[in-house]
N, C-alpha and C positions, 0 to 999 in steps of 0.2 A: 348541642347546637344542631339545627336542622341542616341536612345535606342538600345543597342546591343542585339537584339533578336537572337535566334538560326539561323534563316534565314538570318539575317543581317550579322552575323559572317561568315556564309558559303559564302555569296556573297563577303565579304571582302577577304576571302582566295582565292576564285576563281579569283577575280580581281588581287590580288597580284601575284597569280600564273602566270597569263599572263604578267603582267607589268614587273615582275622581271625575267621572263624567266624560270619558272618551267614547266608550262604546257600550250600548245596552242591547240585550236580546230583544228582538222585535216582538211586540205583543206579549211581553213577559207576564202581565197580570192574568193572561189567559193560558199560561203554560208555555208561551213562546211559539214561534213559527220557525221550524228547522231551516237553516240555510239563509236566514234573513236577519239583518242587524240594523240598529239605529245608531246614528252618531250623535253623541251628547254635546253639551256646550263647548267642551274642550276639543272633542273629536271633530266637530264640524269645522272648527278653526284650523286644526292640523290638516285635515283633508283639503280644505280650501287653499291653505298655503302650499301644499304639495301640488295641487292643480295649477295654482298661479305660477309657481316656479317652472313647471313644465310648459305652460302657455307662453311665458316670456322667453324661455329657451328656444321654443319652436317658432313663434310668430313674430318676435321682435327682430326679425331679419328680413332682408329684401326678397328672399326667394320662397317664402311660405306664406300662404293665406289661410285664414280661419273660416270655418262655417259651423252651423248648428242645424243639422238635418233632423227631420221628424223621426220619431220612434216607429210609427206605423208607416209602412211603405207598401207599394203595389205588390201583391203576392208573386208576380212574375219575377221580381227582383231576386227572390230566394230560390226560384227555379234556375235562373241564370247563374247565380253565384255557386250553385251546387249544394246549398244547404238542405233543400228538400230531399235530395238523393243521398248525400254523403254525411250530413251532420247528425250522426247516430252513434250510440254506444251499445255494445252487446249487454243484455240484461238477463239475469237469472233470478228465480224466486226459490226460497227454501219451503218445501211443502209442509214442514213441521212447525218451524218457528215463524213462518210467514214474512221473514225479512227479505229485502230485495238488495241485490248486489250487482255491481259491474262485473261482468264475467272475466275481464282482464285484470281485476284487482282482488281476486279472492284471497290470495295469500296474506294481504295486508289488512283485509277487512275484518271487523268484529261484529258479531250479531247484535242488532239493535233491539231485539225483542226482550222485554223485561224477564221473561222466563229463561232466557239464554244469555243474560248480560255478561259480556266479557268473553264469550265463547268465540273462537276463531271460525270464520266462515269456511275455511279450508276443511275443518272437521265435518261440517255439513256436507261439503262436496265429497269427501272421502266415504261418507256413509250413504252416498247415492240419493240424497234427499232433494237435490236441485232439479228444477225444470230445465228443459232444453233452452239454450241461449236464444234470444230473439232480439232483433234490432229495435231500438227505442230512440225516436227523434227528440233531440234536446230543445227544440223550439217550443215556446209557449204559443198556443193557438187561441185566438179570440174571433169575434165577429163584428163586422161593421153594419150598422143599420138594425132594423127590427127583426129580421129573419135570421135564425140560426141554422143556416144550411150551407152547403158547399160553395155556393156562389158568393157568400158573404165572408168567407174565411180570410183572415189576415193573421200575421204573426207579430209578436213583440220581437224586435230585432235582437239577434244573438250577438251582434257586433256592430260597431259604428262605421266600419270601412265602406260598406255598400252605399251608404248615403253620400260618401265622398266620390265614389266612382261614377254614380249616375249624375253627379253635378260637375264632373270634370270639365266639360266644355263650357258650362255656365260660368264657372269660376274663372276659367282661363280667358274667356272673351271679355268678361266684365272687369277683370283686374288687369288685362292686357299683359299677362305673364308670358314669358317665353321659356321653353324647356332649357335646362331642367328647373322644375319648381315643385313645391309641395302644397298639400292641403291638410290642415290639422283640424281635429275635432275632439272635444271632450263630451261624453254623454253616457246615458244609461244604456245598459244592455242586460239581457235576461236569458238565462239558460236553465232548463228544467233538469238540473243535475240529479242523477239517481241517488248518489250519496254525497252529501256535503261533509266537510271535515276541516279540522285544524283552524278553528276560529274564523278569521276573515279570508283564509286562503282560497277556499272553494265555496262560493255562495251562489244563490240563484238570481239575485239582483245585485248589480255592481256597476261601477263606472269605468269606462275605458278612456285612455288617452292615446289616440292613434294619429299618426301622420303618414300620409301616402305621398311618396316623392316620385314624380313622373320624369322619366329620363329617356334619352334616345337609345334604342337598342344598340348594343355594342359598348355602351358606357356603364352598363348596369353593374358589372363586377367591381369597378372602381367606386361607384356610389354605395354599393353594399358594404364595402370595407370602411368607407368614410362614416356611414351612419352607425356601424358597429362601434367604432371608436368614440363617436360623439355621445352615444347613449350610455355606454358604460361610465364615461367620465362624468356625466350628469349626476349619477348616483353617488360617485366618489366626492364630487364637489359639494354635495349636500350632506356629507358626513357619514355615509355608510362605510363600514370598515372594509378596506380593499381586500383583505385576506378572507373575508366572508362572501366575496363575489367571485364567480367563475363563469366561463363560457361552456355551454353544452351544445355540441353540434349533433342534432338528432340523426339517428341512423335511418329513420324512415321519414321521407318528406311528405307534406300534404300534397294533395292532387294538383294544386296550383303552383307549387314552389319549385324553383330551380336551385335555391340555396336557402338555408335557414340557420340561425344562431340564436340560442336562448341565453339571456342573462339570468343566472340563478343566484339566490341568496341562501346562506346556510342558517335556516331557522332552527329553533330548539328541536323540532321534530325531524329535521333533515333538510337537504337541499330542495329548493322549490323555485320554479320559474317566476320572475317578476316582470320580464319584458322579452318579447320576441322580435327579431329583425329578420325580414323575409324578402327574398327576391321573387316576386310573384309573376315575373315576365309580363307578357301582354294578355295573360289569361282573362283577367277580370273585364277589361275594356272590350276585348274580343267577344266574350260571352254576352255582355250587355248589348253590343252591336247586333249580334246574332238574334237575340230574343226580342229586342225592341224594334229592329229594322231601321234604327237610326245610326248614322255613322258616328263613331267615337274616335275617329282619326284626328291627329294633330297636323296642321299645315304649317310648315316652316316657310315664311315669306321670303327669307333670304336665299335659301337653296331651292325653293319651289318643290320640296319633298312633302309627301303626305304619308304618314305612317302611324301605326298604333304604338303608343309609348309603352315601355316597360315600367314596372312599379317596384320601388323599394319601400317596404312597409316597416314602420316602427310601431309596435303595439304593446302598450303597458296597461296593467290594471291599476287604477287609482287606489283601490282598496288594498291590493297586494303591496303596492309601494308604501302606503300608509302603514301597513302591518310591519314591513321591513324596517321602516324608520322608527316605529314604536319599539320593536324588539331590540334594535341595534342601540337605541338611546338608553335603554334600561341598565342601571348600574346599582350595585350594592357596595358601599365602601366606607371605611372608617372616617369619622369626622370628629373634631374636637367639640367638647361641650363647655358651657360657661364655667363649670367648676374644675376645668383642667383635665377632665377624663376624656374618654372617647366613646363613641357609639356608632352603630351602623346606620348610615343614612341611605334611603332609596332616592335616586336622582335620575331624572330623564335628561340626558345630555343631547337634546335636539340641537341641530344646526340652528343658529340664531334666526335665520330667515324662516324656519319651519315652526319655531316655538309658538304654541297657541296664544300664550300671554307673554308680551314682550317685557313688561316691567310691573313691579309691585311697589306700592307706597305704604309705609307704616309710620305712625307716630310711636315714639319709643314708649311713652306713657300717655294715658288719656287725661291729661291735665296740662296746665301752664301754657295753653294756647297751641300745643303741638298738634292736636287733631285738626284744628282750623287751618294751620299751615299745610299739613299733609293733604287735606281736602283740596286746597287751592292748587297744589302740585298735581294731584290726580286730574283735576279739571283742565289744567294746562296741557297735560300729556294726552288725555283721552282723544282729542280730535286727530291725533297723529299716529298713535299706537294703541294696541290693546293693553289696557292697564287694569290692575286689580288693587283694591284698597282693603287693608286688613288691620284691625285694631284689637284683635282678640287674642289673649294669651301672651306668654313671654315671647320676646322677639326671636329667640332661638327656635321656638316651635313654629313661629311664622316662617322663618327661613326654610325649615324642613318641609313645610307644606308646599312652598313654592318650588323647592328642589324636586319634589315628587311629581310636579306637573311640568317641569322643564323651563321655568321662568328664568331668563338669563340674568336679569338685574333686579335688585331690591334696593329701594331708596328709603332711608330711615331718617325721620326728623327727630333730633335729640336736643339736649340743652344747649349745645354749641350753636345749633341752628338759630336759636333765639338771639345769639350775639352777633354772628357774622354772616347769616343768610347762606350757610352751606349745609349740605346733608351728607350722610354716609351712603356711599353706593357700594354694594357687595355683589361680586361676580359669582355666578353659580358654580362653575367648574373648579376654579382655583380657590374659591371662598375668600379671596383677597378683598380688602376694603380700602377705599380712598375717599377723599372728600371732594365734592364738586359744588359749584354755585347753583343755587336754586334756579336762577335765570338761565343757566346753561344746560339744564337736564334734557330738554327737547333736542338741542344740538348734539349733546353727548349721545343720545340714542340714535339720531340720524347718522352720525359717524359710525356707530357700532353696527348698524344694520345696512350700511351701504354695500352695494354689490362688490 
């Protein structure tokens, strides 16, 4: 029997991701593009569900508004934010194998050159084959207009937060919000990572789910603790194993931060950050006020005070959250077979609200009017929930296929259905079965997926 090492489990998840349509390598027919991934039919549903759950948690409350800022912004934004000056990594090249590495990750890195496959970069370093470290800006650069010169340079945003900061007063005045209040956004970000690794964990194109909460100076410590608690609980409520989550308090803070706390998840390759909560003080609004010449101060009409708000940031990567939910859901467990024996089933135990497909409908056999009834049930469910129809193979095999993609409920039309208009519903995790009325299936699912 194969041993399920952490590496083997990760390989199985990546393989399942491709085989069942969760994640594909970008441009695979051309050999792929390193650090870029495409979400397949099931992956795009899972990712959409993750983002929708985040959006509801953040904006379906009275004190947070949503926006969708442009990816391209005025280049001065990135000067004010500090990205032009500080958003860099130290980079070294091996003169012999020509591979490129982050200078601060040599011990963990393996040479990417075919001639040195699997060789640790630290060996190249020990042999004195590295160039001197030099700073490498992680922002992607492009040009606006027909001229490719310095006057036309813009950047693909490396984070979504700056679009929120520059719109702070626009949102505040149009929504008539009073402090404390937040602004949330989900959107693409781009980072020209030197080395991408660990599947979806570090990529060059990704989506961020960020919320910036604006507070009066002096109340920032209280709100920082509040959002720490809220954000950890969000992951737990959506099914992540609590024992696989931990807080990491960074020893070294970013230039803008007064305090920081990272939520880490224990992936098969080790602990990795899936969200950061930061007390950014008044750094961002003050910098934009300085560089733009426009006041970014908030005026409290009741106290007649005018001040620059502090900001508590919650910043999560949608793709990292997707990966954590994918990894955490994966199980291999014994399951009974029709002949009374057992077999190992692969099952994705997604939280019901995250599952890409909510229900599957089967005819037990393809005769006696069962397919026609099953098709009618599918048509009734489809306007309300993502549903899959399957009439191929033994029903046990069909159950296993749905287990492998995390479908919570399977409805089977059988001979009894022809008599009393009920169907068998089988639940994914317990594999227990019960009968429900055909007319009650949509209501059954609504109750099952209610918040």
